[in-house]
N, C-alpha and C positions, 0 to 999 in steps of 0.2 A: 894750798888747798888740801883739806883733809877729807878722807872718805867717810861716808856715813857708816856707822856701826851696823853690822848685820844683825837682824833680829830674826827670831824663829817664831813662826805662828803655827799653831796646831791646826790639823785638818778640821777640827770642830769649829774653831774660830773662823777659819776661811769660809766654811759653809755658812756660818752666821752672817758674816760680812756680805757674802754673795746674795744671800736671801734678802738682806736689807736693801741691796741695790736693785734686785729684780722685783721683789714684792712690795717694798716700802718706798721705792723711788729715791733712795739716798743717792747722792752724787759721788763721783769718784773722789772728789776733794774731801767730802765729809768722811768717807771710809779711810782715806789716807791719813787724815788727822786722827781718827779713832784708833787705827791699827798701827800707825807708824811705818807702814809699808810704802814702797814706791808706786808710782802710777801704773807702771807696766804690770806689776804683780796684782794690783787691784783689778785691772782690766782682764788679766788672765783668769782670775777667780770667777769673775762674772761670766766670761765666755765659757769656761769649763762647766759652771753650774747650769747654764742654759743648754749646753750640749748633753749633759747628763739627764736633765729633765726630759729631753727629747729621746732618750733611750740609748745614747751613744756612750759606750764604755771607753774611757781614756786609756791610751796605751803609753807605757813608760812613766806614768805618774800615778800617784795615789788618787783614787776617786774621792769626791767630797760627799756625795749622797750615800746613805746606808744601802740602798738597793744596788748601786754600782759597786760599792765596796764588797758586797756579798757576791756579786758577779765576778769581780776580780779574784776573790778568794776561791770560788768554785773553779774558775779557769786554772788557777795555780794547782789545785788538787788534781784536776783532770790531766794537766801536763805531767805532773809527777807520776800519776798512775800509768799513763801511756809510756813514760820513760821506763818505769819499773817493768811493765809488761814486755817491752822490747828486750830488756836485759834478761828476763826469764826465758823468752823465746830463744835467744842466742845461747843461753846456758843449757837449755834442753837439747838444742841441736848439737851442741858440743858433747854432751853426755851420751846422746844416742849414737853419735859417730864413734865415740870412744868405746862404747860397749860392743859395737859391731866389730871393732878391731880385735877384741878379746876372743871372739868365737873362732 
């Protein structure tokens, strides 16, 4: 028995396939045939798309919808800014303590 060759499908294509299932009532089998993906992947795209439409941002995976992609991008920027802020606070405390020792 040979394994099925792994295919890579872009987030844009996943979004298109999910929209077809949700909005155009395509079946899993039709999407599997069109995309070449396995049934579990097709089901996951549909489930993720429905969650994103309801306003839930996925964690640990890339979002499909542009709104959720923007949210993920902004959350990354916020985390980076908070991390940088913590580093600056520690550095400032270090330099204040160091300057007090010089006096």
